[in-house]
C-alpha positions as CSV (number, residue, x, y, z in Angstrom):
1,X,99.0,121.0,115.5
2,X,99.2,121.3,119.0
3,X,99.3,124.3,121.2
4,X,100.0,123.9,124.9
5,X,103.5,122.9,125.8
6,X,103.0,119.6,127.1
7,X,100.9,118.7,124.2
8,X,104.0,119.7,121.7
9,X,105.9,117.6,123.9
10,X,103.9,114.9,123.2
11,X,103.7,114.9,119.8
12,X,107.5,115.2,119.8
13,X,108.1,111.9,121.9
14,X,105.0,110.2,119.8
15,X,107.3,111.3,116.4
16,X,110.5,109.8,118.1
17,X,108.9,106.8,119.2
18,X,106.8,105.9,115.7
19,X,110.5,106.1,114.0
20,X,111.9,103.6,116.3
21,X,109.1,101.2,115.9
22,X,109.2,101.9,112.6
23,X,113.1,100.5,112.6
24,X,112.4,97.8,114.9
25,X,109.5,96.5,112.6
26,X,112.0,96.9,109.3
27,X,114.4,95.0,111.3
28,X,111.8,91.7,111.9
29,X,110.7,92.0,108.3
30,X,114.4,91.8,107.1
31,X,115.0,89.0,109.8
32,X,112.1,86.9,108.6
33,X,113.2,87.3,104.7
34,X,116.8,86.2,105.5
35,X,115.0,83.2,106.8
36,X,113.0,82.6,104.0
37,X,115.4,82.8,101.2
38,X,118.3,80.6,103.4
39,X,119.2,77.7,102.2
40,X,118.4,74.6,104.3
41,X,121.6,74.6,105.9
42,X,122.0,78.1,106.9
43,X,117.8,78.2,107.9
44,X,118.3,77.0,111.2
45,X,121.0,80.3,112.1
46,X,118.5,82.5,110.3
47,X,116.1,81.2,112.6
48,X,117.8,81.7,115.9
49,X,118.5,85.4,114.7
50,X,115.3,86.1,113.5
51,X,113.5,84.4,116.6
52,X,115.8,86.9,118.6
53,X,115.1,90.0,116.8
54,X,111.4,89.1,116.9
55,X,111.4,88.3,120.7
56,X,112.7,91.9,121.0
57,X,110.2,93.8,119.3
58,X,107.6,92.0,121.5
59,X,109.8,92.9,125.2
60,X,109.7,96.3,123.9
61,X,106.0,96.6,122.8
62,X,106.3,96.7,118.9
63,X,104.4,93.5,118.7
64,X,102.2,92.0,120.2
65,X,103.4,89.0,122.1
66,X,101.0,86.8,120.4
67,X,101.6,87.9,117.1
68,X,105.5,87.5,117.9
69,X,104.8,84.1,118.8
70,X,103.2,83.3,115.9
71,X,105.8,84.7,113.9
72,X,108.5,82.7,115.0
73,X,105.9,79.6,115.1
74,X,105.3,79.6,111.2
75,X,109.2,79.9,110.9
76,X,110.1,77.0,112.7
77,X,107.4,75.1,111.1
78,X,109.1,76.2,107.4
79,X,112.7,75.7,108.6
80,X,111.7,72.1,109.5
81,X,109.6,71.5,106.3
82,X,112.8,72.8,104.5
83,X,115.1,70.2,106.1
84,X,113.3,67.6,105.8
């Protein structure tokens, strides 16, 4: 465990960030699952919500921007194949 005051503060900040990032990643996974399980009619709306969630996670640095882009691209591909 950290001994210095600054190290204790850093450990506390890291724990808070870890919990926040975990919540954001969970939100992203839930949004992706909603798109995958949605009917073809509802998939487009779910896709917009998921895209917004993923973009927000990337903007905050929880996801890498290219990882977010790849997730969105694959969801678009999935929704397009469902609608055909």
